TORKOL-4160 file (C-alpha; in steps of 0.2 Angstrom, whole numbers, padded with zeros to 4 digits, m for minus):
106
<pt num="1" X="m0056" Y="0020" Z="m0020"/>
<pt num="2" X="m0060" Y="0027" Z="m0037"/>
<pt num="3" X="m0074" Y="0038" Z="m0030"/>
<pt num="4" X="m0063" Y="0044" Z="m0015"/>
<pt num="5" X="m0048" Y="0048" Z="m0027"/>
<pt num="6" X="m0059" Y="0058" Z="m0038"/>
<pt num="7" X="m0065" Y="0068" Z="m0024"/>
<pt num="8" X="m0049" Y="0072" Z="m0018"/>
<pt num="9" X="m0041" Y="0076" Z="m0034"/>
<pt num="10" X="m0028" Y="0063" Z="m0032"/>
<pt num="11" X="m0025" Y="0048" Z="m0043"/>
<pt num="12" X="m0031" Y="0031" Z="m0037"/>
<pt num="13" X="m0013" Y="0025" Z="m0036"/>
<pt num="14" X="m0007" Y="0040" Z="m0027"/>
<pt num="15" X="m0021" Y="0038" Z="m0014"/>
<pt num="16" X="m0017" Y="0020" Z="m0012"/>
<pt num="17" X="0002" Y="0024" Z="m0009"/>
<pt num="18" X="m0002" Y="0038" Z="0004"/>
<pt num="19" X="m0015" Y="0026" Z="0012"/>
<pt num="20" X="m0001" Y="0013" Z="0015"/>
<pt num="21" X="0012" Y="0025" Z="0020"/>
<pt num="22" X="0000" Y="0032" Z="0034"/>
<pt num="23" X="m0009" Y="0016" Z="0040"/>
<pt num="24" X="0002" Y="0001" Z="0034"/>
<pt num="25" X="m0007" Y="m0011" Z="0024"/>
<pt num="26" X="m0015" Y="m0007" Z="0008"/>
<pt num="27" X="m0033" Y="m0002" Z="0008"/>
<pt num="28" X="m0037" Y="m0020" Z="0003"/>
<pt num="29" X="m0027" Y="m0027" Z="0017"/>
<pt num="30" X="m0034" Y="m0015" Z="0029"/>
<pt num="31" X="m0052" Y="m0021" Z="0023"/>
<pt num="32" X="m0046" Y="m0039" Z="0026"/>
<pt num="33" X="m0042" Y="m0035" Z="0043"/>
<pt num="34" X="m0059" Y="m0028" Z="0047"/>
<pt num="35" X="m0066" Y="m0043" Z="0039"/>
<pt num="36" X="m0056" Y="m0055" Z="0051"/>
<pt num="37" X="m0058" Y="m0045" Z="0067"/>
<pt num="38" X="m0076" Y="m0051" Z="0070"/>
<pt num="39" X="m0071" Y="m0069" Z="0070"/>
<pt num="40" X="m0058" Y="m0067" Z="0084"/>
<pt num="41" X="m0069" Y="m0063" Z="0099"/>
<pt num="42" X="m0081" Y="m0076" Z="0094"/>
<pt num="43" X="m0068" Y="m0089" Z="0094"/>
<pt num="44" X="m0061" Y="m0082" Z="0111"/>
<pt num="45" X="m0080" Y="m0086" Z="0117"/>
<pt num="46" X="m0078" Y="m0104" Z="0112"/>
<pt num="47" X="m0085" Y="m0104" Z="0095"/>
<pt num="48" X="m0077" Y="m0116" Z="0082"/>
<pt num="49" X="m0067" Y="m0108" Z="0068"/>
<pt num="50" X="m0080" Y="m0113" Z="0055"/>
<pt num="51" X="m0094" Y="m0104" Z="0063"/>
<pt num="52" X="m0084" Y="m0089" Z="0068"/>
<pt num="53" X="m0078" Y="m0088" Z="0051"/>
<pt num="54" X="m0095" Y="m0088" Z="0043"/>
<pt num="55" X="m0103" Y="m0076" Z="0056"/>
<pt num="56" X="m0088" Y="m0064" Z="0051"/>
<pt num="57" X="m0094" Y="m0065" Z="0033"/>
<pt num="58" X="m0082" Y="m0077" Z="0025"/>
<pt num="59" X="m0089" Y="m0091" Z="0013"/>
<pt num="60" X="m0081" Y="m0105" Z="0023"/>
<pt num="61" X="m0068" Y="m0109" Z="0035"/>
<pt num="62" X="m0055" Y="m0112" Z="0022"/>
<pt num="63" X="m0058" Y="m0095" Z="0014"/>
<pt num="64" X="m0055" Y="m0088" Z="0032"/>
<pt num="65" X="m0040" Y="m0098" Z="0035"/>
<pt num="66" X="m0032" Y="m0092" Z="0018"/>
<pt num="67" X="m0036" Y="m0074" Z="0021"/>
<pt num="68" X="m0029" Y="m0075" Z="0039"/>
<pt num="69" X="m0013" Y="m0084" Z="0034"/>
<pt num="70" X="m0010" Y="m0072" Z="0020"/>
<pt num="71" X="m0013" Y="m0057" Z="0032"/>
<pt num="72" X="m0006" Y="m0062" Z="0048"/>
<pt num="73" X="0008" Y="m0074" Z="0042"/>
<pt num="74" X="0002" Y="m0089" Z="0052"/>
<pt num="75" X="m0015" Y="m0100" Z="0054"/>
<pt num="76" X="m0029" Y="m0095" Z="0065"/>
<pt num="77" X="m0026" Y="m0109" Z="0077"/>
<pt num="78" X="m0008" Y="m0104" Z="0080"/>
<pt num="79" X="m0012" Y="m0086" Z="0082"/>
<pt num="80" X="m0026" Y="m0090" Z="0093"/>
<pt num="81" X="m0016" Y="m0103" Z="0104"/>
<pt num="82" X="m0001" Y="m0090" Z="0105"/>
<pt num="83" X="m0012" Y="m0076" Z="0110"/>
<pt num="84" X="m0020" Y="m0087" Z="0123"/>
<pt num="85" X="m0004" Y="m0093" Z="0131"/>
<pt num="86" X="0008" Y="m0080" Z="0125"/>
<pt num="87" X="0016" Y="m0064" Z="0133"/>
<pt num="88" X="0016" Y="m0047" Z="0125"/>
<pt num="89" X="0033" Y="m0050" Z="0120"/>
<pt num="90" X="0028" Y="m0065" Z="0109"/>
<pt num="91" X="0034" Y="m0064" Z="0090"/>
<pt num="92" X="0016" Y="m0064" Z="0085"/>
<pt num="93" X="0016" Y="m0047" Z="0089"/>
<pt num="94" X="0030" Y="m0042" Z="0079"/>
<pt num="95" X="0030" Y="m0051" Z="0061"/>
<pt num="96" X="0039" Y="m0040" Z="0049"/>
<pt num="97" X="0029" Y="m0034" Z="0034"/>
<pt num="98" X="0014" Y="m0042" Z="0041"/>
<pt num="99" X="m0002" Y="m0035" Z="0049"/>
<pt num="100" X="0001" Y="m0040" Z="0067"/>
<pt num="101" X="m0010" Y="m0045" Z="0082"/>
<pt num="102" X="m0008" Y="m0027" Z="0089"/>
<pt num="103" X="m0020" Y="m0022" Z="0074"/>
<pt num="104" X="m0032" Y="m0037" Z="0077"/>
<pt num="105" X="m0034" Y="m0033" Z="0096"/>
<pt num="106" X="m0051" Y="m0028" Z="0102"/>
């Protein structure tokens, strides 16, 4: 962010504020979503969460679960079960102030 801010002539804080206005999550939040994304298709393919989490670059399943719950607002298991059996109108798609499954869809 520091490099990008200096190349644009904006302060880092201004750049982060602009990013959040345009994208929704903070730059760090967007980076976390990008880290979470690779684990979801692995889980859909039948992999256990622990393996999907480490394959996505997390140290272990608890680290993945903590990050997931912080970003999405529910546990990975609840999210996966809701997406497997839910409808497009499910509440998991519309969590206020949270990165929602629409951003996680691949």
